[in-house]
C-alpha positions, -999 to 999 in steps of 0.1 A, spaced: 494 188 113 458 191 102 444 155 101 433 156 137 403 132 143 369 143 156 376 124 189 410 145 192 394 178 185 367 171 209 392 166 239 406 199 230 372 217 228 361 200 259 387 220 278 374 253 268 343 253 291 370 260 318 393 283 306 373 312 325 375 297 358 407 285 357 418 319 344 398 339 374 421 359 397 454 347 381 475 378 389 463 378 423 469 341 428 503 346 419 510 371 442 496 354 470 518 324 459 492 299 473 480 266 453 445 270 441 428 240 453 394 250 439 409 256 403 429 219 410 393 203 414 385 220 378 415 203 363 403 172 378 369 175 366 381 183 329 398 150 329 431 161 312 450 144 336 437 112 325 446 114 290 481 95 287 473 69 314 457 33 303 421 28 308 425 -1 334 438 28 359 410 50 353 429 69 324 419 78 287 445 56 269 453 83 246 489 86 228 517 111 235 508 130 201 471 137 215 484 148 247 505 175 235 475 185 211 455 189 238 477 204 264 489 230 237 451 244 239 450 242 276 484 265 274 465 288 254 433 292 275 445 290 308 463 323 323 477 304 355 511 292 341 517 279 377 486 257 378 492 243 346 529 237 356 515 216 385 496 195 361 524 188 343 541 178 376 513 156 385 515 138 350 552 132 349 566 131 386 551 99 398 521 86 377 539 81 345 570 64 358 547 41 382 528 30 352 554 23 329 580 10 356 562 2 390 552 -31 402 515 -44 401 512 -36 439 526 0 438 499 6 408 472 -8 428 479 13 460 487 46 442 481 50 403 441 54 401 443 81 428 470 97 408 453 97 376 423 111 392 442 137 411 428 128 445 463 125 456 492 146 441 528 139 432 562 153 432 598 144 421 629 148 445 656 150 420 678 180 422 702 188 449 720 219 461 751 206 446 737 183 419 713 200 392 715 194 357 742 168 368 719 145 383 745 119 388 763 141 411 738 138 437 748 126 472 715 111 487 721 77 496 699 48 504 714 23 526 699 -14 530 685 -21 562 666 -55 557 631 -50 545 636 -15 538 661 11 525 668 41 545 675 74 528 694 103 539 700 133 518 687 166 510 668 177 477 659 211 466 638 229 439 610 204 442 576 213 425 546 207 442 565 193 473 544 214 498 513 199 487 522 164 475 511 131 489 535 109 474 572 116 459 594 100 437 628 101 452 662 94 433 691 82 455 722 64 451 726 31 466 751 28 494 783 18 481 777 24 446 788 55 429 779 49 392 748 48 373 741 12 382 734 24 420 710 51 408 675 42 422 640 56 421 618 52 455 580 58 459 579 75 490 544 90 511 553 128 520 540 120 558 567 92 561 590 99 597 622 119 589 605 141 560 607 176 566 600 204 539 609 241 535 589 262 513 608 280 483 593 311 476 603 319 439 602 349 410 573 334 390 548 306 389 536 315 422 509 292 425 529 262 417 547 256 454 582 241 455 602 229 484 635 221 498 631 186 514 652 168 539 653 131 544 666 119 577 667 83 581 636 77 561 626 42 560 610 29 527 598 -5 523 619 -26 496 589 -33 476 584 7 470 614 9 444 603 19 412 613 -4 386 647 -23 396 676 -14 416 697 8 395 671 16 367 667 51 381 688 67 352 665 51 326 633 60 344 645 98 349 651 97 311 616 86 303 604 114 328 621 140 315 611 136 277 574 135 291 583 164 311 595 187 284 567 177 259 541 183 285 556 217 300 568 235 269 539 223 244 517 244 270 541 272 267 534 273 227 498 279 235 507 307 261 529 323 231 502 320 208 477 339 232 504 363 238 510 369 203 475 376 194 470 398 222 499 418 209 486 421 174 453 431 187 471 460 209 493 469 181 464 476 159 443 497 185 470 516 201 478 546 182 511 569 184 518 601 164 487 596 145 489 558 133 486 523 149 519 512 167 519 481 145 529 502 116 560 510 133 585 485 119 602 478 153 571 468 168 558 449 137 591 432 139 590 422 175 555 406 164 570 386 137 596 375 159 570 362 183 552 341 153 582 326 145 589 316 180 556 300 181 559 280 150 593 268 154 586 258 190 554 239 179 571 222 151 603 209 175 577 197 198 550 181 176 578 162 157 595 150 185 561 137 201 556 117 166 593 102 169 584 93 208 552 76 196 572 54 174 595 46 203 624 64 185 656 76 207 649 114 211 676 127 232 685 152 208 651 162 197 639 168 233 669 190 240 664 210 207 625 213 216 635 223 251 659 249 240 642 263 213 608 269 232 624 282 263 643 308 246 614 317 221 589 320 253 612 343 271 617 364 241 581 366 233 572 377 269 599 404 270 587 417 237 548 420 249 559 438 279 579 464 254 549 465 231 525 473 259 548 500 273 537 510 308 506 490 306 530 458 301 551 468 333 518 471 352 507 439 374 471 442 365 475 436 327 493 401 335 522 402 313 550 411 340 539 378 353 545 361 320 580 375 319 585 363 356 575 328 346 591 327 314 626 334 332 626 300 345 622 282 315 659 278 303 667 269 337 644 240 346 644 208 329 678 209 323 695 245 318 696 257 281 733 256 285 735 218 294 710 212 263 738 228 241 764 207 257 739 175 251 732 183 215 773 189 207 779 156 222 752 137 203 769 157 172 804 138 180 817 171 194 
């Protein structure tokens, strides 16, 4: 698509002034495995969090297509994938479901602060025995007069260790089907909540936690939407999650491919640039195909979503295509750079470690295939 408006182009270009600072020390930060607060302040300053939110709450009121257009460029310019992953979590975990489904009271208390980035959000969905199969969760909310009391164990909670508020999904006691699946907004320092950090293979600057809920009292007014609406809220969240996270991945792939092209032209072996070798050239061609296919799937899905079309199949295909293309792109880059690619200082092994997670989170690629097959009537 080439008919972007001047305003959309300006929003994209405005991010470029932050690229160098956001990328500085990204290798060392990943190794340290700590959340870079000073870079989060730059993210806040850039205004990128505000893009998809209503102006009445301090947002910029931009549509989903503008959002993916701008976020792709951020993925291109920021080398800290953990930071961009945390950004996507901030947008989709609490703020978007709160804006779409939350009561006016909850919005008044939390939404403007989330959109500004003053407070941070995370969602507590997955459990040790309930990942892609979210409906298998065992966390329970029991009715206790003016409050719900939540008990359960959540894991793989991105942003948990730095979150101020959580969207917690649990089943209402006595209701085992979809009708009991409910979303709650819970302050992270509520009595009964304890967290354990989960060090992981990649995305080191995006902290992850296992969260225990032990008789955690949540006021009834902190239900997001209606009781039993959790499944529909989660579907909305996951659509946005795929669009936000994976379009930034397209930017990463574009940058990585350009880096590989430049290296393949300059690096010589046996008297010729290695790009003259068909095996090397073929890997870069495959990187190009991955970028273009992923971009098309994500932008086409965003266009459909903008018209409020049902995009379940399209989201699954976009996630599947992009995650697998990114993993292959990162592996090819390490191979093209040879020994340099294996060294930490070049950042390519960090890209590969980050890319390994993409076929797992946001619903495994295997489950995406199952879902697509189901939508085809198989």
